[in-house]
VOMIGU-375545 format. One line per 10 residues: their letters; for each residue y, x, z of N, C-alpha, C, CB. Coordinates in pm, 1 decimal. Each point is the difference from the previous one (the first is absolute). Glycine has a CB too. Layout:
a> Y X Z Y X Z Y X Z Y X Z ~ ...;
This chain:
msdaliqria> 11230.2 10355.8 12728.6 -100.5 88.1 -55.3 15.8 2.7 -151.1 -158.1 -47.8 191.7 ~ 147.3 163.1 -244.0 16.8 18.9 -143.0 -118.6 -56.9 -78.0 136.4 204.9 46.3 ~ -105.5 -289.8 -144.3 -105.0 -51.9 -87.0 -68.9 113.5 -75.2 126.7 -215.6 -23.9 ~ -50.9 320.3 -5.6 -57.9 114.2 -71.3 -105.9 68.6 86.4 216.2 32.4 -126.2 ~ -192.5 -21.2 255.9 -97.8 61.7 89.1 -125.6 -85.9 7.8 185.3 106.7 132.6 ~ -168.7 -236.1 -120.7 -114.4 -90.8 3.3 -80.2 11.6 -129.1 126.7 -157.1 150.6 ~ -59.0 163.2 -262.9 -69.6 12.0 -129.0 -75.5 131.5 -9.9 175.0 -143.0 -106.1 ~ -116.0 250.6 156.1 -67.9 129.3 -4.8 -126.7 -1.1 84.0 220.0 112.0 -36.2 ~ -216.0 -179.5 150.6 -120.3 -13.0 82.2 -104.0 -82.8 -74.8 137.2 18.0 212.0 ~ -93.5 -128.9 -270.7 -90.9 -87.1 -75.3 -62.7 73.4 -118.1 137.0 -197.7 68.6;
dgrtdlvfva> -64.1 294.2 -124.2 -50.4 77.0 -113.9 -93.3 113.3 41.3 208.9 -56.6 -119.8 ~ -232.7 69.6 251.0 -97.7 99.0 44.6 52.7 111.9 85.8 -116.2 -53.6 -201.0 ~ 246.0 57.6 227.1 56.9 106.9 83.2 -23.6 -30.3 147.7 175.2 47.0 -175.6 ~ -300.8 -37.8 217.1 -36.0 -35.3 137.3 65.2 91.8 102.6 -215.3 -87.8 -85.8 ~ 256.0 206.5 44.7 69.2 89.7 92.0 133.6 -57.9 45.8 -111.5 193.2 -111.5 ~ 167.1 -287.4 35.7 128.6 -59.6 34.8 -12.1 -113.9 101.3 79.6 63.2 -226.0 ~ -202.9 -102.4 259.3 -18.7 -105.4 100.5 65.8 40.7 131.0 -216.2 -69.8 -108.8 ~ 202.0 194.2 147.9 58.4 46.1 125.7 152.3 -1.3 -4.7 -201.7 141.2 37.2 ~ 257.6 -109.2 -151.4 145.1 -7.5 -18.0 46.1 -144.6 14.6 -4.4 201.3 -152.9 ~ -67.9 -292.6 90.0 35.2 -141.2 5.4 -7.6 -52.8 142.6 -84.0 -28.3 -233.6;
larglpatav> -21.6 64.1 305.5 -12.6 -43.6 139.4 113.5 55.9 85.6 -249.3 -12.3 -28.0 ~ 284.7 137.1 6.0 108.3 61.8 76.1 133.6 -67.5 -28.2 -124.5 216.2 -4.1 ~ 138.9 -272.9 -115.6 123.7 -69.4 -36.3 -1.3 -146.5 40.7 24.7 157.1 -189.5 ~ -134.3 -201.4 252.9 -3.2 -135.3 52.6 -76.3 -102.2 -81.2 211.1 55.8 96.7 ~ -281.9 -14.2 -200.3 -80.0 -94.1 -77.9 -113.3 -50.4 88.1 57.9 116.6 -218.6 ~ -75.0 -248.6 230.4 -107.1 -51.0 85.8 -137.9 25.8 -61.4 156.9 -176.0 86.3 ~ -256.7 190.0 -1.4 -136.2 24.7 -45.4 -56.0 -118.4 -78.3 -33.7 149.1 196.9 ~ 99.5 -262.3 -189.7 -44.1 -120.0 -72.0 65.7 -12.9 -137.0 -35.9 -111.2 219.4 ~ 109.1 211.4 -262.1 73.1 -5.2 -126.7 -94.0 -16.2 -118.8 178.0 142.1 101.4 ~ -129.9 -212.5 -202.7 -74.2 -18.2 -124.9 90.5 36.3 -116.3 -142.9 -182.5 102.2;
ddqgvslfng> 81.3 217.0 -215.8 79.7 29.9 -118.4 39.2 -130.4 -69.0 -117.1 222.8 -28.2 ~ 180.7 -211.8 -88.1 49.5 -119.4 -69.2 -110.9 -89.3 -54.9 201.3 130.4 -57.7 ~ -325.7 -82.8 61.8 -114.1 -80.6 -44.3 -82.8 -51.0 117.2 -5.5 132.0 -210.8 ~ 54.7 -110.2 331.7 -67.2 -49.9 118.4 -111.5 87.3 52.9 57.9 -219.2 -80.9 ~ -67.0 342.4 31.0 -104.3 92.1 45.0 52.1 77.8 120.1 -95.4 19.1 -234.8 ~ 15.0 -14.8 340.4 37.4 75.6 118.5 12.1 147.5 -35.7 -115.1 -168.2 149.0 ~ 227.1 227.9 -114.6 20.5 140.9 -30.8 -89.3 90.2 85.3 235.5 -53.2 -64.8 ~ -277.1 4.2 179.2 -80.7 81.2 90.1 -147.7 -30.0 -13.0 191.5 8.8 155.2 ~ -226.8 -106.0 -233.4 -139.6 -32.6 -26.3 -37.0 53.4 -138.5 12.2 -207.7 147.9 ~ 71.5 178.5 -245.2 -22.0 50.0 -133.9 -103.0 -76.9 -80.0 63.0 216.9 87.0;
arttat> -129.8 -310.0 -24.2 -103.0 -77.0 -70.5 52.7 -136.4 -36.3 -179.5 122.9 121.3 ~ 159.9 -159.4 -243.7 39.8 -132.9 -46.5 -127.7 -81.7 -11.9 206.3 87.7 -126.0 ~ -203.0 -204.1 185.1 -114.8 -87.4 -13.0 37.9 -116.1 -89.5 -86.8 66.6 227.3 ~ -4.5 -104.6 -313.1 25.4 -111.7 -89.2 -114.6 -98.2 10.6 132.9 145.9 -156.3 ~ -99.3 -272.7 147.3 -102.8 -102.6 1.3 -68.8 -5.0 -135.3 128.5 -132.1 171.0 ~ -258.7 113.2 -170.0 -73.5 -8.7 -125.6 -57.8 -137.8 -17.6 -52.7 242.0 12.0;
């Protein structure tokens, strides 16, 4: 899977999620900061 595609999804290109899934990206995928690409929410401990 292209790191560039993952980054584009992480940057907000949610339309590319379907492209990523079609190319075999698992639904459990995370970006380089550990944020789920399909959740989009980052939780932080306070």
